[in-house]
N, C-alpha and C positions, 0 to 999 in steps of 0.2 A: 126640866128644860123647857123653855118657851121660845116661840118664834117672834122676832121683832116685827114691827109694822112693815118693813121692807125686806123681809126674808133673811135677816141676819139673826142667827141663833145665839141666844145668851148662853154660850157654852163655857165661858170663862167668868171668873169672879169679877164683879164690878170694881173699878179702881177705888171707889169710895169705901169699899169694904177692906181694902188692903192698908189703908192709912187711918188710924184712929182719929176721931175729931179733936182730941186733945193736942195731937201733933199738928194738925191743920191749923188749929187756933193759935198755938204757940208760934208757928212760923209767920203767920199773917200779922199777929200782934207785934212780933219783933220787927218786921219790916216797917210797919207804920211808925212805931216808936223811934227806930233808928233814923228813918228818913226825915221825920219831923225834927228830931234833935240835930241832925247834920245840917239841916237848912236853917237852924236857929229860928224856927217858926213857933207861933203861939198856939197852934192847934190844927184842926182839920175841918174841911167843909165836905159834906157828903150830900149829893142830890138824891133824894128819896123818890122813887117812882111808885111805891106801893108793892113792888115785887120782891122776890126772895133775894136776889143778888144785892140790891141796894140796902135792904133791911139787914142782911148779914154783914155787909161792909160797915154799916153804921155801928153795929154791935161790936165788931172787931176794933173799930176806932175808939169806942168807949173803953173797951178792955185795955187798950194800949195807952190812952191819954187821959182817961177820966172824963166823965160827962161834961164837966165845966169847960173842957177844951175842944168840944165837938159841936159844930153848928150844922144843922140839917136844913135842906131846902126842898120844898115841893114846887115844881115848876110846870103846872098843868097848862095844856092848850085846849082848844075846843074838842079835840079828839080824846082827851083824857077822861076816864070814867071817874065819877064822883067817889065811888067806893075805893078806888086806888088812892085818891088824895086823902080820904078819910083814914085809910089804913096807914098811910105815911105819917099823918099827924098823930094818930094814936100810938104808933110804935115809937115815935120820937118822945112822946109823953112818958111811955114806959121806960125808955132809956134815961130820961131825965135831962135831955139835951135842949139847948135853945133851938127853936124851930120856927121857920117862917114859910108861909105859902105865898108865892109870887106868881100870879096868873100871867102867862105870856100870850094868851089868846089875843088881847088887844094889840100887842106888838106884831104878831103874825098877821093880823088883819090889816094893820097899817102897811106892812110890807106888800101884802097881796093887792091892796088897792092903789098904792102910790108908787111902789118901786117895781114890782114884778112886770106890770104891763110895759114898762119902759125898757127893761133889760132882758127879759125872757118871757114873753107872753105865752109861750107854749109850755111853761112849767107844769109838771104833773104832780100827783100825790106823793111820789117818791122824792122829787126835788123839794116839795113843801115839807115833807117829813124830815128830810136831812137839814133843811133850813132851821126847823124848830129845834132839832138836836143841837145845832151849832149855837143857836141863841141861848139854849140852856147852859151850854158850856160857858158862853160869855157872861151869863148871869152868875154862875157859880164862881168864876174867876174874879168877877167884880167884888163879890163878898170876900173871897179869899185875899185878894190884894189889899182891900181896905182894912182887913182885920189881921193881917200878917199870918195867914194860915195857908195850908196846902190843900189842893183839891184831890180827894181820894177817889179813884175810879172804882167802878163796880163790876167790870166785865169779868166773866169766867173764862177758863182756858178754851173751852169748846167754841164759844162764839168769837173769842179773840183769834184763834187759828183759822176759823172759817171766814173771818172778816165780816161777821154779822154785827156791824156797828157802823156809825157814821164817822168817816174820817174827819178828824178835828172837831167832832161833836162829842158824843159820849166817849169817844176814844181820846179826847183832849183832856188829859189828867196829869197829875204829878207822880202818882204811883198806883200800882194795881195789886193789892194784897190777895185778891182771889184769882189773879191772872194765871196761876199754875194749877188751879183746881177745876175739874170738870163739873158739869151741872149736878151730877149725883153727889159729888163731894161737897158742893156748896149746900145742898139740901141737908146733908148729914151734919155739916157744921152749923147750919141754921137751927136745926133741932137742938144741938148741943148748947147753943147760945140763947135758947128760949124764944126764937122767932115763932109767932103764932102759926098754927097749922093752916089757917085760912090764907096766910101769905105764902107759906111754903108750897102749898098745893095749887096755887093759881096757874092758869095757862100763861106762860111767858109771852109777852108781846112788846114790840117796839113802839106801839101806840101811834102808828102813822095814820091809821083809819079805823073806824069802828069794826070790830070783829077780826082784826088782824091777829095772827099768832105766829110766834117764831117757828114752830114745828111745821105749820102749813107752808110758810115761806121756804123753809129749808128742805122740805120733802121727807122728813123722818122725825121720829120721836127723839128727845134728848138722850134717852137710854141707848138708842141705836147710835146717835151721833157721837156720844161720848166714846164709845168703843171704836168706831170707825176712825175718828180723828186721832185717838191715841195710837192706833195702829199705823196710820199714815204718817204721823209726825216723826221726822228724822232729825229734829233739832236744827243745828246749823247746816246740816246737809240738805235741808229742804223737805220735800215730800217723797215718800217711798212710792215705788211703782204700784198702781192699783192691783195688778195681777197677784203680786206677792201678798197683799193684804186679803184679797178674796180667798186665797188658799188657806191663809192663817185663821181666818174667822169663819170660814164656810159661809161667805156672804154673797148677797146679790151683786153681781158685777156692775150693774148700772148704778146702783146706789153708791158704791165705793168710788166709781169713776166720777160721778157727779160731785162728790165732796172733795175728791182730789183736785178736780178742775177748779172748784171754788177756792181751795187753799192756794193754788197757783195764781189764780186771777186776782186775789186780794192781798198778795204778798206786799204790795206797795203800802198798804195801811200799817204794816208792822215795822217799817223801816223809815229812816229819815229821808227827806227829799233828795232825789238824785242830783248830783253836781259833778262837774269835771274835777278830777283830783288835782292837787298841787304837790309837787311842781307839774305844770302842764308839760306836754311833750316838748314844746319849743323852749322850755326853760332849762332843759338839761345842759345846753351849751353855754349858759350864762349864769351869773350870780345876781342876787338881789332882785329889785323890782323891775318890771317891764314898763318903762315910761316913754319909750320912743323907738324909732328905727324900724327895721324890717320885722323884728320880733312881734311888734304890735299887730302887724298884718297877719302873721302866722296865728296869733291868739284869736283874732277875729275869725279866721278860717276854721280853727278848731271848734270854737263855740258855735258857729253856724252849723257845722256838721253834727255837733252834740245835740242841738235842738232838733234838727231834722230827723236824726236817727231815733231819738227817744220818742218823738211824736208819732213817727210812722210805726214804730214797734208797738206803741200803745193803741194804735188804730184810732187815734183821735181825729175828729173832723177839723178842729182848729185850736188855737190857744187864746187864753184870756190873759191880758196884761193890765194890771192896775196902774194906770198912768197918773202921776202926780206932778209932773213938771220937773222932777229932779233928774240928775244925770243917770242914775241907775235904771229907773223905769224907761227912760228914753232909749238907753243903749239896748236894753232887752227887747223893746218893741222893734228897734231897727234890726237887731240880729234875727228876730223871729220873721220879720218881713223878708229878709234876705234868704232865710232858710226855707220858708214855706210858701212865700208869695204873699203880698199884702192882703189878698182876699181871705186868707186863713188866719188873720190876726185881728182880734177884737180888743180895742182899747177901752177901758172902763175907768172913768173918773168919778169917785164917790166922796165929794167934799162934805164936811160937817163944819159949820161956821165956828163951832166952839174950839176946834183944833186945827183948822186948815191954815196952810202957809200961803199968805197973800203975796209974798215976795218972789214966788217962783213963776217961771214962764207958763203960759196957758197950755195945758195938755192938748186942747183941741187943735192948736196950731201945729204941735208936734205930730199929732195923728194925721192931720191934713197933709203935712209935708211927706209923711211916709206912705200916704195913700191907704190907710187902714180904716176899718169901720170904727166908729167912736160914739160913745154915749156918756152923758154927764147926768148924774142923779144925786141930789142931796139926801144924805142919810140921816140928817138931823131929826126928822119926825120919828124915825124908828128908834134912834138913840134916846130921845126924850121919853118915848113910850116905855122903853126898857127901864130907864131910871125910875119912872113913876111906879113901875110894878115892884121894884125891889124894896126891901125893908127900909123904912125911914131912918132907923138908927144907924144903918150901914151907909146910906147915901150921905148922911150928915158928916160922917167921918172921912168920906172919900175926898181926895184932892185932885189936882190937875193930872197927876200921873195915872191914877186909877181911871179917870174919865178918858184919857187918851188911849189907855189899853182897851177899854170897852169899845171905843170907836173903831180901833184897829180890828178887833174881833168881829164886830158887826160888818165891817167892810169885807173881811174874809168870808163871812157867811153869804154875803150878797154875791161875791165873785164865784163862789162854788155853786150857788143856785143857778147861775148862768151855765157853768161848766157841766153840772149834773143834768141840766135840761138839754144841752146841745152836744153831749159826749165830747166835751172839750177838756183840755188840760189847763191848769193854772200855772203860769210861769212866775217864779219869784224874781224880785228886783233888788234883793238885799246883797250887799257885797261882803267880802270876807272880813273886812275891818269891823263892820257892825256885828256880824255873827260871832266873831271871836271875843268881842268886848261885851256881848249881850245887849247891844243897843237895838233890840228888837222886842216886839211883844210876843210872848209865848202863845202859840196858836192864834196869832194875829197876822201881822205882815210876813212872818216867817213860815206860815202854814201854807204850803204850796205843793205842787207835784214835781216840778223841776226847778233847779236853782242854777241857772247858767253862770251867774257871777260869783258863785260860792267859792271859786278858787282864785278870785282876783281881789286885791286890796283896792282901797278907794282911789289912790293915785293912779293905779293901773286902769281902773274903770274910766277915769277922766281922760287918760291917754287914748283909750279905746274909743271914747266918744269923739275925740278930735279926729281919729282915723276914719270914723264913720261919717264925718262931715256934719255932725250935729251943730246947731247954732252955738256961738260963743256964750250966749245968755244961759244956755243949758249947762255947758261943760264947765264954765268958769265958776259957777256958784258953788261947786263942790270940790274943786281942785285943791283947795287949801282951807278946808272947812273949819278947822280949829275947834271941833266939837268937844265938849267935856267928856272925858273918859269915864265909863261906868254907867250902867243903866239901872242898877239897883238903888233903892232909897238911901242906903248908907255908903254908896260908892261914888258920890259926886266929888269931883276934883276942883280944887281952887286954882289949878294950873292948866291953862289951855296950850295945846301944842298943835303944830301944823299937821295936816293929814300925812305928809311924807314922813315926819318924825315918828308918829304913832305907827304907821305901817311898817317902818323899819324895825321898830321895837317888837312888833308882833311877829315879824318874819324871823327874828332871832329867837323869841320865846317859844313860838308855836311850831314853825316849820323846821328850824334847825335845832330846837330844844337845847339851847346852850345855857339856859339859866339866866338869872337876873344880873349877876355881876358881869359876866362876859358880854351879855347883850348891851348893858350900859356902856361898857368900854368900847365895843365895836361900833356903836352908834354915836358915841360922844355925848351921851345924855345923862342927866342926873339920875342916879340909881333910884331916887324917890319916885320919879316919874315911871320908870320901868317897873318898880314894885307895884305901883297902883294899877298899871296895865295888867300885871300878873294877877293881882287880886281880882280885878274885874273879870278876867278870863276864867279863873277858877270858880268864882262865885256864880258865873252864868253857865256853867257846864250843863246844868239841867235843861237849858234851852236847846242844847245841841244833842241831847240824848233821848232815847225812847224811855217811857215810864218803867221804873224798875219793878220786878216781881220777886217772889220768894226764891226763884232759881238763879237770880243774877249774882255774879261774883264781883267783888270790888275791883275797880280798875286802878292800877298803880298811879296813873296820871303823869303829867309832864314833870320835868325836873324842877321847874319853878314852883310847882305845888308842894313838892317835898321841901324846898327851901323855905317857903312860907310857913309850913308846919313846924320846921325846926326853929324858926325865929320866934314862934308863939309858944313853943314847948308842947305842942300837941302830940 
């Protein structure tokens, strides 16, 4: 029997000894294979850091898909050790996968010199480290989107439950094959898969600065953390009381309490952004969409209270709203100003000439009308630097969609740099229509802390904008948008419909769950249009879900998903 670094005795067998590596490998391989198959993807992208988690993940992906279908990336910054980049490259060679090194140090430098002084001059090493992690995510997804692959995450269970990762950075992935394995189990699996000892025994680090280690940050060794986290985790019931764990493990109370507090504090990283439910309280007395009358005022009151309560509960100083001139961001900024006062709302406009909408009202005018602080910074230099760092054979294949997704993720990283520097929350501006149809960039514009409009369809947001006395130029641009349904490459529609029609279809499919045929009849719409909405909704489910792990159980899904499977004979 030995004593852990913080007084926790190793009196019970390590979890890694209770599950053989063959079982760990089989479950992880099955998750990768099934998730890639279900997505009809062509393979996987794994970001290699030179550490044991990413090396093991890449090996699992190769076991599942074959080396030809796995692409690995090393994405070093100035803080990355050369030996880690070398180890990543050598392990990729051993696995026989395509590999590229895309140095992100120049992109981070462009951000620090040209953007940070404008939007958050007080940014520290933590904010910079989180920015780098989010740029790595954006780079990995650019490659994945351009090559029809999924991004496979590398986090283990211990760091996942402790929240020891960057929200929408290394936590921004499609699946987590190691997400239910603690660090000890990952090392056991790594040895089973032939990961070299020099990688397995490295001191784990987030690489935010020279000399940083996970264990120093967390205040205990992983051997200790594995056992404490396993004892504290109560699954869907949350975190067990520290006192019960102390008695069970004969543990140092301060250590257990510290890790329990960390698990509570980082719970937001493991869930989707908070949003008011639908139906809203005021919808109980009525049917269909809220597009006028007193009910719109009640909705405004509810959303104002939602923002105020969530911001105060989080202890945030203020909120960041990415203003674009559209009705959604304008409504959110107005609600936030009413809820918190204009002085606690920061409007941020991040144009990029390649993708910016020139037909929208100037966000600066909207911010001025609301009396909120506002900055406009062009992110194109950062986007260009990111593109130049990425593999040429990938950027050649990328189209407008992939570039737009990259820009969206870069904007998200910039907004969170501000939030992390100033202890702010990022408010989302996406409405329920776009969320349910998947017309969002995964870990881009949908990556936020709070989603005030998550329960309102587009026509309802326009009605709310009129109630809030926003200019007609803002409200009318989106009241009848007629946007093409479907955000995935194969989901484009040749039929455009009014926002009210699409919203009514979604209300039937998603909220009332009455299926394709009954929704078409209720809305008086061609079943073909309803079916396409249903397909877009099902296809984009991954954008509304947390990354699956080996512990997840299949969700039966809505009725229209069963209808679509029946039609295709699946």
